[in-house]
N, C-alpha and C positions, 0 to 999 in steps of 0.2 A: 514427534511433531512438537514443536515448540507452541506456546500459547501466550498471546500478548493482547493488548487491547488498543483501540482506536479512539484517540481523543479529539473530537472536532473544535472545541473552544468556543463554540458557538454560545453566545449570551454570557460568556464568563470571563471574568477579570483574568489578568495575567497571573496574580497570585493563585487564583483559584485552578486555573490549568497545571500550574506547578505542582499544586497539592493533589491533582489527579495522577501525576507521574509518581508522587511520594507513594500515594496510596498503592498504585500498582506495585510498586517495588516492595512496600511493606507486605504486601499479600504473596510475594514471591512469584509474580509473573515474569515472563521471560522479556518482553518488550513492551514498548509504546510507540505508536505511529502517530503523525500528525498529517492531515490533509492540506490543501490548498483551497480555501474556500474565499469568503469574502472578509475575512477578519485577520487575525494573527498569522503572521509568515511562518510557514514550517519549519524552515532550515534556522531561522533565529531561535524559535522554540526549542529545536533541538540542542542548538548550542547552549542556550540558557539552562536547560534540564540537565545537560551533561556536566555543567559546572556545580549545579545543585544537588543532583540525585545520582549517587554511583551504583554500580553494579545491575543495571538493566541496559537491554539493548534500546537504541533510539533509531527512528526512521521517519521518512517522509513517503506519503503515499496519497496523492503525488505532488511533485512540482511541476506546473506547465511549461513545457519547452518553447512554445511559439513567443512569450513575452520575454524570454529572459536568453540572452546570447550564450552559446557555449563558454566563451570566455568569462562571463560574469557568473555563471552558474558553477563553472569549476572552482572560481575563487571562492565564493560562498560556501560551497560543499567542503572543500579542503579546511577552510576555517572551522566550519561546524565538527568536522572530523577531528581537528586537534582539539577542538573545547571539549568533545566527548570521549577523549583518549582513545580513540579508534572504534568507537561503538555505533557510527553511523551507518545506516542502509539508506542510500540515495534512491528513492523511487521517483521516476519521471514519466511523462507521458504527454501526448499532444493535447488531450481535454477533448473538447466538444466543439462543433462549429458554431453552436448558440453561444458558447462562451467565448470563444477567440474572436468570432466576427462581431457578435452583438456587444460584447463588454469592452474588449479590447480595440475592435476595429480594424483587426488584423486578417489577412486572408488565411482561409483554412484550406486553401487548395494542396491537393496531393499530399495528405497527411502522412501516408507511409513512408514516401521519398523523403519527405521532411525529416521524419522520425530516424530513418536509416542514416541520413547524412549528419544530423544532429549528435547521434551517438557515436558516428565514426570520428567526428571533431573532439567530443567530450571526452570519449577513453582516454587518448593520449594525454589531453590536457590534465585529467586527473592523476596520470602517471608521471607528471612532471616534465613530459615531453614538449618540444617546441613544434607547433602546427603551422603548417602553411596548406591550408584546405580549402578547395573552392569547388562546391557542388552546384547541382541547378537551384537548390532552396537555401543552402547554408554556405557562408564563407567565414573562415576564422584564420587569423594569421597572428601567432604569439605564444606566450607561455605563460604558467603561473609559478611564482616563486613561493613556496610554501615549505619550508626547511623542515625535514625531518617527519614530514606527514605521508602515511602510506594512504594508497587511494582507498575509498570507501567501497563497500559492495554496491553494485548498482542494479536496480530492477526496472523493468519497464512495464508498464500498464498495457495488458496485451491480452484480448479476448479472441480475436479472429485469427484465421491461418496465417495471413500475411504478416500481421503483428508478432504473432507467436514465433514464426520464423526469424524475424529480426531480433526478438528477444534471445532466443537460442544462440543466435549468431553472435550477438555484440554484447550482451549483458550476462549477469549473473542469475537471472530469473526472470519471473513475472509476478505482478500484483493484480489480483482480480477483484471484481466488484459485481454483486449480485448473481455470482455462478455458484450453484450448489454442487455437493459431492459427485453427483452422477455426471454432470456436464464436465466437471474438471477430471473425472477419471476417463471419460471416453474421448473428450476433444482436447483439452488443455494440456494435461500432463504428457501424452503420447506426442503430440505435436511439438512441444517445447523440448523433450527429451531427443527426439530425433535430430531437430535442428541443432542442438548443442552437440551431440554426438558427431554430426556431418562436419561440424566446425572445429572439432578436436577439443572442444571446451568441457570442463567437469560438468557432473550431474547438476542441473540447475535447480535454482530455489524455486518453489511454488509458495508464495505468501498470499494466501487467501482472507479476505475480510467478509465479515458477516454482521450482522447486528441482532439483538435479541433480549431476552431477560427471562430469568426465573420468576414465573408469574401464575397467578390463579385466573387471570382475566386476559387470555390470548387474543380474544376476538376483538376486545376493545383497543388493545395495544396495536393489533393489526391496522385498525381504522385510522389510529393516529400516525403509523408509520405510512400508509396511503396518503393522508393529507400533507405529511411533513416531505416525503421523498417522491410522491408521485409523478412528479415532472421529470424525473429521471428516466421514466418510460419514454420520454419523447427523444431522448439522444439516440442516435441510429445505432450506435455499437452496443448500448444498453438493452435497447428494443429488441435486437437481433437475439442477444444472450437470453432474454427473458421469454421471447417466443420459442426458442429452441428448447426450453423446459416446459413449455406448454403452460405457462403461468401468466396470470392478468397484470402484474406489476410487481415493484420491488417489495412490497409488503408481503407476497407471497413468498419471499426467500428468508424470511426472518425466523430465528430460532426461538421459539416462545413455548413455554410450559414448564412442568416440574424438573427437578434436577435429573430424574432418570431419562426423560424425554431428550433433554438437551445433551446428555451425556452420549446417548446413542446417535444423535445427529453429528455430534463433534468426533465420535471415533469414525464415522463414515468419511469424514474430510480426511482423517489421517489414512484410511484406508486407499483413499483416492490418489495419494501421493503429495497431499500439501504437506509441506516441510514446517510451515508456520501458520497459525490461525489467529487473525486479529479479530477480536470479539469486540464490537460497539455496544456498550451497555446501555440500554434504555430503561424507562419506567419511572415510577415514583422512586423517592430516595430509598425507601425501605426496599424496593425490588432491585435497586442498584446495589444497594448494600449485599443484599442476599445472594446476587448474580455474582459479585466480585468475590464473595466467600466462596462460592460453589466452584468458580473458575480456579481459585487458589488451590483448594482442595484436589480438584481434578488434576491440575498441574502436577502437584505433589505425588498424586497416585501414579501419573504415567512416568515421573521421573524415577519413582521407586521400582516400577516394572522393569525398567531398563537396566537396572543395576545389579 
């Protein structure tokens, strides 16, 4: 299992975000992924980081599909893929009704149908093919001329059975949020692999994200997480996942405690079939430094155990 980190860029300048990528690379982590929130554009960040920081995987988790036409996203993604020398993982997803309708003023009707059609158009465009596609929710006619660029790996944010089937059939895997190792092992990994096998695709990637810290004050940090991320529990797909795990909110999914506690939980993700774990580091500056050091050491230990 690869170990990377999740950099939100919230409240940080652009140079500071790039410094976080450099720190992850210096620590020996495998990857850095960027979300699409309300600030820095994730694909632009990957392109910039790719030019400035070598030898580390870069990705988006995720880019929202509804506001960006497949032709536009394919052009952006292939540009970022070229800028990163082929290190891009393109994570996409439909996002949530509150964001798509509330912020963008777009319809969130039929998100699964939209996602399938979006990927049916996006995949050929990333491969340099000319597309003449007209579905019920997505239409695309054209191609992207990006000479010498191979298509990036594509992941779909998928938690429920319908979206996992789409991910297995049309992408290289899934990226998860607020899902613990038990849920991944019992529901996500089997459904994804079954769909990929039925579609004749390779064994899919399972890229799981979590947040946490090496800390002596887990209860205080859990309260901070509840205040910062509690609203995520109002999103239908996240609420379902949280309820399936019999948890009260996103704060209960965090990995908090000493190094041995975190190591045990991270090993459970690997046993659940996770191929890459993205650890969003929180806490005070001292806690963040300690957590990064811990992840770097754990990543080294895991690499040595497989050689």
